[in-house]
C-alpha positions as CSV (number, residue, x, y, z in Angstrom):
1,X,0.5,21.6,-32.0
2,X,-1.2,18.7,-30.4
3,X,-3.2,18.7,-27.2
4,X,-2.1,16.2,-24.7
5,X,-4.3,14.8,-21.8
6,X,-3.0,12.3,-19.1
7,X,-6.1,10.8,-17.6
8,X,-4.8,8.9,-14.6
9,X,-1.3,10.2,-13.7
10,X,-1.1,10.0,-9.9
11,X,0.0,6.3,-9.6
12,X,2.8,6.9,-12.2
13,X,3.8,10.2,-10.5
14,X,2.3,11.2,-7.2
15,X,4.6,14.2,-7.1
16,X,8.1,12.8,-7.1
17,X,8.6,13.0,-10.9
18,X,7.8,15.4,-13.7
19,X,5.5,15.6,-16.6
20,X,7.0,18.7,-18.1
21,X,8.8,17.0,-20.9
22,X,5.4,16.3,-22.6
23,X,4.8,20.1,-22.9
24,X,7.0,20.2,-26.0
25,X,4.2,18.6,-27.9
26,X,1.5,21.0,-27.1
27,X,-0.7,22.1,-24.0
28,X,-0.8,19.5,-21.3
29,X,-3.4,18.5,-18.9
30,X,-2.6,16.0,-16.2
31,X,-5.5,14.4,-14.0
32,X,-4.6,12.3,-11.0
33,X,-7.6,10.1,-11.5
34,X,-10.4,10.0,-14.1
35,X,-13.7,8.2,-13.3
36,X,-15.1,6.5,-16.4
37,X,-18.1,8.7,-16.8
38,X,-15.8,11.9,-17.0
39,X,-13.3,10.3,-19.5
40,X,-15.0,11.8,-22.7
41,X,-15.5,15.2,-21.2
42,X,-11.8,15.5,-20.0
43,X,-10.4,14.3,-23.3
44,X,-12.6,16.7,-25.2
45,X,-10.8,17.6,-28.6
46,X,-7.4,16.2,-27.4
47,X,-5.6,14.2,-30.1
48,X,-3.1,12.6,-27.7
49,X,-4.2,10.7,-24.7
50,X,-2.0,8.9,-22.1
51,X,-3.9,6.4,-19.9
52,X,-3.4,3.5,-17.6
53,X,-6.7,2.1,-16.4
54,X,-9.4,4.2,-18.2
55,X,-11.0,1.8,-20.7
56,X,-11.4,2.6,-24.4
57,X,-14.0,0.3,-26.1
58,X,-15.3,0.8,-29.6
59,X,-18.1,3.1,-28.4
60,X,-15.8,5.5,-26.7
61,X,-13.2,5.4,-29.6
62,X,-16.0,6.2,-32.0
63,X,-17.0,9.2,-29.8
64,X,-13.6,10.7,-30.0
65,X,-13.1,11.7,-33.8
66,X,-10.1,13.8,-33.0
67,X,-8.1,11.1,-31.2
68,X,-4.9,10.2,-33.0
69,X,-2.8,8.6,-30.3
70,X,-3.4,6.5,-27.3
71,X,-0.3,5.9,-25.0
72,X,-0.8,3.1,-22.5
73,X,1.2,3.9,-19.4
74,X,1.7,0.2,-18.7
75,X,2.8,-3.0,-20.4
76,X,-0.7,-4.5,-20.6
77,X,-3.2,-2.9,-22.9
78,X,-6.4,-4.9,-22.2
79,X,-8.2,-1.7,-21.4
80,X,-8.1,-0.7,-25.1
81,X,-10.1,-2.2,-27.9
82,X,-6.9,-2.2,-30.2
83,X,-8.8,-3.8,-33.1
84,X,-11.1,-0.9,-33.3
85,X,-8.4,1.6,-32.6
86,X,-6.4,0.3,-35.7
87,X,-9.7,0.5,-37.9
88,X,-10.1,4.1,-36.7
89,X,-6.5,5.0,-37.5
90,X,-5.5,5.5,-33.7
91,X,-2.1,4.5,-32.8
92,X,-1.7,2.6,-29.6
93,X,1.6,2.2,-27.8
94,X,2.5,0.6,-24.5
95,X,5.6,0.5,-22.2
96,X,7.2,-2.9,-22.5
97,X,9.9,-4.3,-20.2
98,X,10.0,-1.3,-17.9
99,X,9.3,-3.2,-14.7
100,X,11.0,-6.4,-15.3
101,X,13.6,-6.0,-12.4
102,X,11.2,-4.4,-10.0
103,X,8.5,-7.1,-10.6
104,X,11.1,-9.9,-10.3
105,X,12.4,-8.3,-7.0
106,X,8.8,-8.0,-5.6
107,X,8.0,-11.7,-6.6
108,X,11.0,-12.9,-4.6
109,X,9.9,-10.6,-1.7
110,X,6.5,-12.4,-1.7
111,X,8.3,-15.7,-1.9
112,X,10.5,-14.9,1.1
113,X,7.5,-13.6,3.0
114,X,5.8,-16.9,2.6
115,X,8.9,-18.8,3.7
116,X,10.3,-16.7,6.4
117,X,7.2,-14.6,7.4
118,X,9.3,-11.5,8.2
119,X,6.3,-9.1,8.1
120,X,4.2,-11.3,10.3
121,X,6.9,-11.7,13.0
122,X,7.9,-8.0,12.9
123,X,4.1,-7.2,13.8
124,X,4.2,-9.8,16.6
125,X,7.5,-8.4,18.0
126,X,5.9,-4.8,18.0
127,X,2.7,-6.2,19.7
128,X,4.9,-7.5,22.6
129,X,4.9,-11.2,21.9
130,X,8.6,-11.5,22.1
131,X,8.8,-9.8,25.3
132,X,6.3,-12.1,26.8
133,X,8.3,-15.3,26.1
134,X,11.1,-16.6,28.5
135,X,13.1,-17.9,25.4
136,X,15.6,-15.9,23.4
137,X,13.5,-16.6,20.2
138,X,10.1,-17.6,19.2
139,X,8.2,-18.2,15.9
140,X,4.6,-18.3,15.1
141,X,3.9,-21.1,12.5
142,X,6.2,-22.9,10.3
143,X,9.3,-21.3,8.7
144,X,10.5,-23.0,5.4
145,X,14.0,-23.4,4.1
146,X,14.0,-23.0,0.3
147,X,17.0,-25.1,-0.3
148,X,15.7,-28.1,-2.4
149,X,12.3,-26.9,-2.9
150,X,10.8,-26.7,-6.4
151,X,9.6,-23.2,-7.9
152,X,7.2,-23.5,-10.7
153,X,7.0,-20.6,-13.0
154,X,3.7,-20.6,-15.1
155,X,4.8,-18.4,-18.2
156,X,8.4,-17.8,-18.8
157,X,9.4,-14.3,-20.1
158,X,12.0,-11.9,-18.9
159,X,10.5,-11.4,-15.5
160,X,10.2,-15.1,-14.8
161,X,13.7,-15.6,-16.2
162,X,15.1,-13.1,-13.6
163,X,13.0,-14.9,-10.8
164,X,14.5,-18.2,-12.0
165,X,18.1,-16.9,-11.6
166,X,17.5,-15.5,-8.1
167,X,15.7,-18.6,-7.0
168,X,18.5,-20.9,-8.0
169,X,20.8,-18.9,-6.0
170,X,18.6,-19.7,-3.0
171,X,19.0,-23.3,-3.7
172,X,15.7,-23.9,-5.4
173,X,14.9,-26.3,-8.3
174,X,13.2,-24.3,-11.0
175,X,10.6,-25.5,-13.4
176,X,8.6,-23.6,-15.9
177,X,5.7,-23.9,-18.2
178,X,5.3,-22.1,-21.5
179,X,2.9,-22.4,-24.4
180,X,1.5,-25.9,-25.1
181,X,3.7,-27.8,-27.4
182,X,7.0,-26.4,-25.9
183,X,7.4,-29.0,-23.4
184,X,11.1,-30.2,-22.9
185,X,12.6,-27.4,-24.9
186,X,15.3,-25.2,-23.4
187,X,14.0,-21.8,-22.2
188,X,14.6,-18.7,-24.2
189,X,17.0,-17.0,-21.8
190,X,20.2,-18.8,-23.2
191,X,21.1,-20.0,-19.7
192,X,22.3,-23.7,-20.1
193,X,21.8,-24.2,-16.3
194,X,18.2,-22.8,-16.4
195,X,15.1,-24.8,-16.2
196,X,13.4,-26.9,-18.9
197,X,9.8,-26.2,-20.0
198,X,7.3,-28.9,-18.6
199,X,3.6,-29.2,-19.2
200,X,1.1,-27.2,-17.1
201,X,0.0,-30.6,-15.6
202,X,3.5,-31.3,-14.4
203,X,4.1,-27.8,-13.2
204,X,1.0,-28.0,-11.0
205,X,1.9,-31.4,-9.6
206,X,5.6,-30.8,-8.8
207,X,5.8,-27.2,-7.5
208,X,6.2,-26.5,-3.7
209,X,5.9,-22.8,-4.7
210,X,4.0,-21.7,-7.9
211,X,4.4,-18.3,-9.4
212,X,2.3,-16.8,-12.1
213,X,4.0,-14.8,-14.8
214,X,1.5,-15.0,-17.8
215,X,-0.7,-12.2,-19.2
216,X,-4.5,-12.1,-18.6
217,X,-6.3,-13.5,-21.6
218,X,-9.6,-15.4,-21.9
219,X,-7.6,-18.7,-21.7
220,X,-5.7,-17.6,-18.4
221,X,-8.7,-16.0,-16.6
222,X,-9.3,-18.0,-13.5
223,X,-6.3,-20.2,-14.3
224,X,-6.1,-21.0,-10.6
225,X,-9.4,-22.5,-9.8
226,X,-10.7,-25.4,-7.7
227,X,-9.7,-28.0,-10.3
228,X,-6.1,-26.7,-10.8
229,X,-5.7,-26.3,-7.1
230,X,-6.6,-29.9,-6.7
231,X,-3.8,-30.9,-9.0
232,X,-1.3,-29.0,-6.8
233,X,0.7,-30.6,-4.0
234,X,-1.0,-30.6,-0.6
235,X,0.6,-27.6,1.3
236,X,1.8,-25.8,-1.7
237,X,2.3,-22.1,-1.8
238,X,0.9,-19.7,-4.5
239,X,2.4,-16.3,-5.7
240,X,0.7,-13.9,-8.1
241,X,2.4,-10.6,-9.1
242,X,1.0,-10.7,-12.6
243,X,-2.8,-10.0,-13.0
244,X,-5.5,-10.5,-10.4
245,X,-8.1,-12.3,-12.4
246,X,-5.8,-15.3,-13.1
247,X,-7.2,-16.5,-9.7
248,X,-10.6,-17.5,-8.8
249,X,-10.3,-15.9,-5.5
250,X,-13.1,-17.8,-3.8
251,X,-11.5,-21.0,-4.6
252,X,-8.2,-19.9,-3.3
253,X,-9.6,-18.6,-0.2
254,X,-11.3,-22.0,0.4
255,X,-8.0,-23.8,-0.4
256,X,-6.5,-21.7,2.3
257,X,-9.0,-22.5,4.8
258,X,-8.8,-26.1,4.2
259,X,-5.1,-26.2,4.3
260,X,-4.7,-27.4,0.8
261,X,-2.7,-24.4,0.2
262,X,-0.3,-23.5,3.0
263,X,-0.1,-19.8,1.9
264,X,-0.7,-17.3,-0.8
265,X,1.0,-14.0,-1.6
266,X,-0.5,-11.6,-4.3
267,X,0.2,-8.1,-5.4
268,X,-2.9,-7.9,-7.4
269,X,-6.5,-8.6,-7.0
270,X,-9.5,-9.2,-9.4
271,X,-10.9,-5.7,-8.5
272,X,-8.5,-2.9,-7.4
273,X,-8.6,-1.2,-5.1
274,X,-9.7,-4.1,-2.8
275,X,-13.3,-4.4,-2.2
276,X,-14.6,-5.4,1.4
277,X,-16.1,-8.5,0.0
278,X,-13.0,-9.9,-1.5
279,X,-12.6,-13.4,0.2
280,X,-8.7,-13.3,0.2
281,X,-9.0,-10.4,2.8
282,X,-10.3,-13.0,5.3
283,X,-8.5,-16.1,4.4
284,X,-5.7,-17.4,6.6
285,X,-2.1,-17.2,5.6
286,X,-2.7,-14.8,2.8
287,X,-0.3,-12.0,2.1
288,X,-1.7,-9.0,0.1
289,X,0.3,-6.1,-1.1
290,X,-1.6,-3.2,-3.0
291,X,-0.2,-3.5,-6.6
292,X,3.3,-2.1,-5.8
293,X,5.6,-4.5,-7.7
294,X,6.1,-1.9,-10.3
295,X,6.1,1.1,-8.1
296,X,9.7,1.9,-7.1
297,X,10.6,5.4,-8.2
298,X,13.4,4.3,-10.6
299,X,10.8,2.1,-12.3
300,X,8.2,4.7,-12.6
301,X,10.8,7.2,-14.0
302,X,11.7,4.6,-16.6
303,X,8.0,4.3,-17.5
304,X,7.5,8.1,-18.0
305,X,10.8,8.4,-20.0
306,X,9.6,5.6,-22.2
307,X,6.0,7.2,-22.6
308,X,7.7,10.4,-23.7
309,X,10.1,8.5,-26.1
310,X,7.0,6.8,-27.6
311,X,5.2,10.0,-28.2
312,X,8.1,11.7,-29.6
313,X,8.6,8.8,-32.1
314,X,4.9,9.1,-33.1
315,X,5.1,12.8,-33.6
316,X,8.2,12.2,-35.8
317,X,6.2,9.7,-38.0
318,X,8.2,6.6,-36.8
319,X,6.0,5.2,-34.0
320,X,7.6,2.8,-31.6
321,X,6.2,0.1,-29.2
322,X,3.0,0.0,-31.2
323,X,0.5,-2.7,-30.1
324,X,-1.7,-4.8,-32.6
């Protein structure tokens, strides 16, 4: 029998789902949250570990000679030194595609909040501002009709493809940027009415709304910075439901204050949870949600079901969704 430890289970399952299926593999211990200094102690002699945000660098992996399997409870696995894990014979799996629909839905919600400002006006109504006007309606700041506007998608996988289809139904023109050298090629979703890939330069220059859908790598870190913002349209909008460090947050905040960017909506920040010193917290026209694009119950249930299936496949000697 194996010994299974879940290091940070609360966000996946705050109590509305079950971990009990994992008990078939051996004794199970679930921690809601594990501070980095306690990770080694809590893992102990466990051979199977499920984790989301706890990091596993080479030093930590070397300190855990009994570890055989690391199940990442997310699609991204940048918290794991996968090269070292492979050298040490540790299988690493992730959960691909589980949040495609939920993240696309959240991206559109952020898009609509920037254009219609529903949450902002709801707060004003509850604060009594509608009651104090003699008119049957009022609005605070510009509202934007999306018909004819250009949505640019930086990165074009399944989530961006879903966002593109919804945006077209709203009357938007959709363009996208993929890997360098793919400009002018049809996109991989097989939709003849879909967008065609353009260069990143053209994407920045033409987008009324720019939405990020790329992974975090050394090449994409601080993708949105003072230089790339300068290449964007005056009064453009920016959406990020991918990874927080894609933004140079200081540069984005300054662009909001200057009016270069008309609005920004993000579901992710460079450091989470938010720190008081994060400049986006104090920038005008900035919508921030607390990393919830992936969090509908149905989505989290799919994540846990896939994590179970990954571990079962590993135990049976035919691992699935192995990274690296």
